C-alpha positions as CSV (number, residue, x, y, z in Angstrom):
1,M,177.7,135.8,119.3
2,N,174.0,135.6,119.9
3,E,172.4,136.9,123.0
4,P,171.5,134.4,125.7
5,K,167.7,134.1,125.8
6,I,167.0,134.2,129.6
7,E,163.4,134.9,129.3
8,D,160.2,133.1,128.1
9,K,158.4,135.6,126.2
10,I,155.8,133.3,125.0
11,T,154.4,131.8,128.2
12,G,155.2,134.8,130.3
13,R,155.5,132.2,133.5
14,R,156.8,133.0,136.8
15,I,158.3,130.0,138.5
16,I,159.7,129.7,142.2
17,H,161.9,127.0,143.3
18,V,162.4,126.6,146.9
19,D,165.3,124.6,148.3
20,M,166.0,123.7,151.9
21,D,169.5,124.8,153.1
22,A,171.4,121.6,154.2
23,F,167.9,119.9,155.0
24,F,168.8,117.1,157.2
25,A,171.8,118.7,158.8
26,Q,169.8,121.9,159.5
27,V,167.0,119.9,161.3
28,E,169.7,117.9,163.5
29,Q,171.2,121.8,164.4
30,R,167.8,123.0,165.0
31,D,167.0,120.0,167.4
32,H,170.6,119.6,169.0
33,P,172.1,123.5,169.7
34,E,175.4,121.8,170.7
35,Y,175.8,121.2,166.8
36,K,175.3,124.6,165.6
37,N,178.1,126.5,163.5
38,K,180.0,122.8,163.5
39,P,180.7,120.5,160.6
40,L,177.9,118.1,161.0
41,I,177.5,115.2,158.6
42,V,174.5,112.9,158.3
43,G,174.5,109.7,156.7
44,G,175.3,106.0,157.5
45,P,176.0,103.7,158.4
46,L,179.6,104.9,159.2
47,N,182.1,103.1,157.3
48,R,179.8,101.7,154.7
49,G,177.2,104.3,154.0
50,V,177.2,107.5,152.2
51,I,176.4,111.3,153.2
52,S,173.0,112.1,152.8
53,T,173.7,116.0,153.8
54,A,176.7,117.7,155.0
55,S,176.3,121.1,156.8
56,Y,177.6,124.2,155.1
57,E,180.5,124.3,157.9
58,A,181.3,120.5,156.8
59,R,181.3,121.4,153.0
60,K,184.3,123.7,153.8
61,Y,186.2,120.3,154.1
62,G,185.4,119.2,150.7
63,L,182.3,117.2,151.6
64,H,179.2,116.6,149.7
65,S,176.3,114.5,149.4
66,G,177.0,111.0,148.0
67,M,180.6,110.9,149.3
68,P,181.2,107.6,151.1
69,L,181.6,108.2,154.8
70,V,185.0,106.6,155.1
71,T,186.3,109.5,152.8
72,A,184.6,112.1,154.5
73,K,185.8,110.7,157.9
74,R,189.3,111.0,156.3
75,L,188.9,114.5,155.0
76,C,186.8,115.9,158.4
77,P,188.0,113.8,161.2
78,D,186.5,116.0,163.7
79,G,183.3,116.4,162.3
80,I,180.2,115.2,164.0
81,Y,178.6,112.3,162.6
82,V,175.0,111.3,163.2
83,S,172.5,108.7,161.5
84,V,169.5,109.6,159.1
85,D,166.1,110.0,161.2
86,M,164.0,110.1,158.0
87,E,160.8,110.0,159.9
88,K,161.7,113.2,161.6
89,Y,162.7,114.8,158.4
90,L,159.7,113.8,156.5
91,R,157.4,115.5,159.2
92,E,159.0,118.8,158.4
93,S,158.8,118.0,154.8
94,Y,155.1,117.7,155.0
95,K,154.8,120.8,156.8
96,I,156.7,122.8,154.0
97,R,154.9,121.1,151.3
98,E,151.3,122.3,152.8
99,I,152.8,125.8,153.0
100,F,153.5,125.5,149.1
101,F,150.0,124.7,148.5
102,Q,148.9,127.6,150.3
103,F,149.9,129.9,147.4
104,T,149.2,127.7,144.3
105,P,148.0,124.2,143.3
106,L,150.9,123.9,140.6
107,V,153.5,122.4,143.1
108,E,155.9,120.0,141.9
109,V,157.8,118.4,144.8
110,V,161.3,117.2,144.3
111,G,162.5,114.7,147.1
112,C,161.7,116.0,150.5
113,D,163.6,119.1,150.4
114,E,162.7,121.4,147.3
115,G,159.9,122.1,145.1
116,F,158.8,124.2,142.1
117,L,155.6,126.3,142.2
118,D,154.2,128.2,139.2
119,V,152.7,131.2,140.5
120,T,151.8,132.8,137.1
121,G,148.4,134.4,137.5
122,C,148.4,134.2,141.5
123,Q,149.5,138.0,141.8
124,R,146.2,139.1,142.5
125,L,145.7,137.0,145.5
126,F,149.4,136.8,146.8
127,G,151.2,139.6,145.2
128,S,154.1,139.7,143.1
129,A,156.3,136.4,142.6
130,L,158.9,138.2,144.7
131,E,156.5,138.8,147.4
132,I,155.2,135.1,147.3
133,A,158.7,134.0,147.6
134,R,159.3,135.9,150.7
135,K,155.9,134.8,152.5
136,I,157.0,131.3,151.7
137,K,160.3,131.4,153.1
138,G,158.7,133.6,156.1
139,K,156.0,130.9,156.8
140,I,158.5,128.2,156.6
141,Y,160.9,129.8,159.2
142,E,157.9,130.7,161.5
143,Q,156.4,127.1,161.4
144,T,159.6,124.9,161.5
145,N,162.6,127.4,162.6
146,L,164.5,126.3,159.3
147,T,165.8,128.6,156.5
148,S,165.4,128.1,152.7
149,S,166.6,129.5,149.9
150,A,164.3,130.5,146.7
151,G,164.8,131.6,143.2
152,I,162.4,133.1,140.6
153,G,162.7,132.9,136.9
154,P,160.7,132.3,133.8
155,N,161.2,128.5,133.6
156,K,162.2,125.8,135.9
157,F,165.7,125.8,134.9
158,L,166.4,129.6,135.7
159,A,164.3,129.2,139.0
160,K,166.6,126.2,140.3
161,L,169.7,128.3,139.1
162,A,168.7,131.3,140.9
163,S,167.9,129.3,144.3
164,G,171.4,128.2,144.6
165,L,173.1,131.4,143.6
166,N,173.0,133.1,147.3
167,K,172.7,130.0,149.6
168,P,171.9,129.4,152.7
169,N,168.8,131.7,153.1
170,G,169.0,133.2,149.7
171,L,166.3,134.7,147.5
172,T,167.4,135.7,143.8
173,V,165.4,136.7,140.8
174,L,166.8,136.1,137.4
175,E,165.7,138.9,135.0
176,D,166.6,139.5,131.6
177,T,169.4,142.3,132.1
178,P,173.0,142.6,131.0
179,E,174.2,142.2,134.5
180,M,172.4,139.1,135.2
181,K,173.2,137.5,131.9
182,E,177.1,138.3,132.4
183,K,176.7,136.6,135.8
184,I,175.0,133.7,134.6
185,M,177.7,133.0,131.7
186,Q,180.4,133.1,134.5
187,L,178.9,130.3,136.4
188,P,180.4,126.9,136.4
189,V,178.7,124.3,134.2
190,S,178.1,122.3,137.3
191,F,175.2,124.6,137.9
192,I,173.5,123.4,135.2
193,W,170.5,121.1,136.6
194,G,171.2,117.7,135.0
195,V,175.2,118.3,134.7
196,G,176.5,115.7,137.1
197,R,180.1,115.0,138.0
198,V,180.5,112.7,135.1
199,T,179.3,115.2,132.6
200,D,181.2,118.0,134.2
201,K,184.4,116.1,133.8
202,A,183.5,115.5,130.0
203,L,182.9,119.0,129.5
204,L,186.3,120.0,131.4
205,S,188.1,117.7,129.1
206,Y,186.9,119.8,126.1
207,G,188.1,122.8,127.8
208,I,184.1,123.9,128.9
209,K,184.2,125.2,132.4
210,T,181.5,127.8,132.3
211,I,178.1,128.3,131.2
212,G,179.6,130.8,128.9
213,D,181.8,128.4,127.4
214,L,179.1,126.0,126.8
215,F,177.0,128.7,125.3
216,N,179.6,129.5,122.7
217,I,179.9,125.9,121.3
218,P,177.7,125.3,118.2
219,I,174.9,123.1,118.9
220,E,176.0,120.5,116.1
221,T,179.2,120.1,117.9
222,L,177.6,119.3,121.3
223,K,175.4,116.8,119.6
224,A,178.4,115.2,117.9
225,R,180.3,114.9,121.3
226,F,177.4,114.0,123.7
227,G,174.8,112.5,121.6
228,E,171.4,114.0,120.0
229,A,169.4,114.4,123.2
230,M,172.1,115.3,125.7
231,G,173.6,117.9,123.1
232,Q,170.2,119.5,122.6
233,F,169.8,119.8,126.3
234,M,173.0,121.4,127.2
235,H,172.4,123.9,124.3
236,D,168.9,124.9,125.7
237,M,170.1,125.0,129.2
238,A,173.2,127.3,128.2
239,N,170.6,129.6,126.6
240,G,168.2,129.4,129.3
241,L,165.6,127.7,127.4
242,D,163.3,125.4,129.4
243,S,159.7,124.6,128.4
244,R,159.0,122.0,130.9
245,E,155.9,122.6,132.9
246,V,155.5,122.5,136.6
247,T,153.7,119.1,136.9
248,A,151.6,118.8,140.0
249,C,152.1,116.0,142.4
250,G,149.9,112.9,141.8
251,E,149.2,109.9,144.0
252,P,152.1,108.2,145.4
253,K,152.8,105.0,143.7
254,S,154.4,103.1,146.7
255,M,155.8,103.6,150.2
256,G,158.9,102.1,151.4
257,R,161.8,101.7,153.6
258,E,165.3,100.0,153.6
259,I,168.2,99.4,156.0
260,T,171.9,99.1,155.3
261,F,173.6,97.0,158.1
262,T,176.6,98.0,159.7
263,K,178.2,94.7,158.7
264,D,177.2,92.0,156.4
265,I,175.0,89.4,157.9
266,D,173.2,85.9,157.3
267,D,171.5,85.9,160.8
268,M,167.8,85.3,160.2
269,Q,166.7,86.8,163.5
270,T,168.5,90.1,162.7
271,L,166.9,90.0,159.3
272,K,163.4,89.3,160.9
273,A,163.9,92.2,163.3
274,A,164.7,94.4,160.4
275,L,161.9,93.4,158.5
276,L,159.4,93.9,161.2
277,F,160.9,97.3,162.0
278,L,160.4,98.2,158.5
279,S,157.1,96.8,158.2
280,Q,156.0,99.1,161.2
281,K,157.4,102.1,159.8
282,I,155.7,101.5,156.5
283,A,152.4,100.6,157.9
284,A,152.6,104.0,160.2
285,S,153.2,105.8,156.8
286,L,150.4,104.2,154.8
287,Y,147.9,104.9,158.0
288,S,148.9,108.3,158.6
289,K,148.7,109.4,154.9
290,G,145.4,107.6,154.3
291,Y,146.5,104.8,152.1
292,R,146.3,101.0,151.6
293,G,148.5,98.8,149.5
294,K,148.0,95.5,147.6
295,T,151.6,94.5,146.7
296,V,154.5,94.0,149.2
297,T,158.2,94.0,147.6
298,I,161.2,92.8,149.1
299,K,164.7,94.2,148.1
300,V,167.9,92.4,149.1
301,R,171.5,93.4,148.3
302,Y,174.0,90.9,148.8
303,S,177.8,91.3,150.1
304,D,179.0,91.1,146.5
305,F,176.5,94.2,145.7
306,K,174.1,92.0,143.6
307,T,170.6,93.1,144.3
308,I,167.4,91.1,143.7
309,T,163.7,91.8,144.6
310,K,160.8,89.7,145.1
311,R,157.0,90.7,145.2
312,V,153.6,89.3,146.3
313,T,150.3,90.7,145.3
314,F,147.2,90.5,148.1
315,D,143.6,89.7,147.2
316,N,142.6,92.9,149.3
317,Y,144.3,96.3,150.2
318,T,146.0,96.6,153.8
319,C,147.9,98.8,155.8
320,A,148.5,96.4,158.6
321,I,151.7,95.5,160.2
322,F,151.0,91.9,160.4
323,D,150.3,91.5,156.4
324,I,153.4,93.4,155.4
325,Y,155.8,91.8,157.9
326,K,154.4,88.1,157.3
327,S,154.7,88.8,153.3
328,S,157.9,90.2,153.6
329,L,159.4,87.4,155.6
330,K,157.8,84.9,153.4
331,L,159.7,86.3,150.5
332,L,162.8,86.5,152.3
333,K,162.8,82.8,153.1
334,E,162.6,82.1,149.5
335,L,166.2,83.9,148.7
336,D,169.6,82.4,149.0
337,L,170.8,83.3,152.4
338,I,173.0,80.3,153.0
339,R,175.9,81.1,150.7
340,K,175.5,85.0,150.6
341,K,175.5,87.4,153.4
342,V,173.3,90.4,153.3
343,R,174.2,94.1,153.0
344,L,171.0,95.7,152.7
345,V,167.2,94.9,153.1
346,G,164.3,96.9,152.0
347,V,160.5,96.5,152.0
348,S,157.8,98.7,150.0
349,V,154.2,98.4,149.6
350,S,152.6,99.4,146.1
351,S,149.5,99.6,144.1
352,L,148.2,102.0,146.7
353,K,144.4,103.3,147.1
354,Q,143.1,105.9,149.5
355,S,141.5,104.5,152.4
356,L,138.4,106.3,152.1
357,A,137.6,104.2,149.2
358,F,137.3,101.2,151.7
359,D,135.2,102.9,154.4
360,N,131.9,101.2,153.7
361,M,133.8,97.7,153.3
362,L,133.8,95.1,155.7
363,F,137.1,93.4,156.7
364,K,137.8,90.0,158.0
365,E,138.6,90.2,162.1
366,E,142.3,89.3,161.5
367,E,142.4,92.4,158.9
368,Q,140.8,94.6,161.6
369,K,143.1,93.5,164.2
370,G,146.3,94.3,162.1
371,E,145.0,97.7,161.3
372,K,143.9,98.6,164.6
373,L,147.2,97.8,165.9
374,T,148.6,100.2,163.1
375,A,146.3,102.9,164.3
376,A,147.2,102.6,167.9
377,I,150.9,103.0,167.2
378,D,150.2,106.0,165.0
379,K,148.4,107.6,167.9
380,I,151.2,107.0,170.4
381,S,153.6,108.3,168.0
382,E,151.7,111.5,167.3
383,K,151.5,112.0,171.0
384,F,155.1,111.1,172.1
385,G,157.2,110.7,169.1
386,D,158.3,108.3,166.6
387,N,160.3,105.4,167.9
388,K,158.7,105.5,171.3
389,L,156.9,102.1,170.5
390,I,158.8,99.6,168.6
391,I,157.3,96.0,168.1
392,A,160.0,93.6,169.4
393,A,158.6,90.4,167.8
394,I,155.8,88.8,165.8
395,R,155.1,84.9,166.5
396,D,156.0,83.1,163.3
397,F,153.3,81.4,161.3
């Protein structure tokens, strides 16, 4: 049997993967001391939605992200169930992201609760990769009172694998030692990044339970059973091979929000209120992050789960609540809302540009009013917190 290759001798890279511990649930437990050490489930809406995050106490009942809340309620009837507060979680996420960039410009953010950092060559400034990871974890806790787990390895796969080995609040380095190799070989194949529940079941049907089992399967057999690309991928992962670079985050392509209703609806007033709420949130995000957009897209999922999207593109870039709301409402009115009820509605703004590009441009009075309202709401939210000011209605046009 060949030795597993868990080191990248060509690049000599040092990659850190930082993953927040049960992020949404941990934020709620921090803000609500009465939730601490109790099974807490964040998701919604109840009876229709899925789990976004389950606390470690809730995971003991078999709960996990993506599980229908109806199932979760059956498995953990005494759990605490709270709705997602994305604005609050994103505020913490931005703080964490800023900490990452204090150590290296090569940061690849994954979602709002984890990221890869390539710290190769940063040792002279900040110390070894292990010291950098300790400093990052310490800063995150100091600034947010939240714990994180970090993993260090020669590539992204092994760094992510390491971060999951000692959760919560763990710090693990994957080194090329016989002891570490043996530990990796004994891990379930589900620890491989990219192997989901479906692939895990398929591997289990072939008697492949651990990474070591997968390592011992010839690559030709894997390709024959799972296809060329997936077979190669699983072979490489089992051998600890991953040549992917840490890709620094580029400009956002869009910003959006969506709402899943507690029951299917066909009431236009409820839909209009939802669009207005979403438009306000998106406008605030655009303004606070310094962007304007040119394309508004509406997404509607009917009660039969059929999902459709429609979009419109403006002549000018905007971050005004009026523009986003009126455009999304016009698109909504073009859809079939008579024969079908709506389960979910979403709005997004794309074709983004940084607002600095428009500093010396003149805007129409109506556009200025819309953006001034957005700016005013942003200032109120910054001072008093989100959801303190919600627009109740905008007169139809």
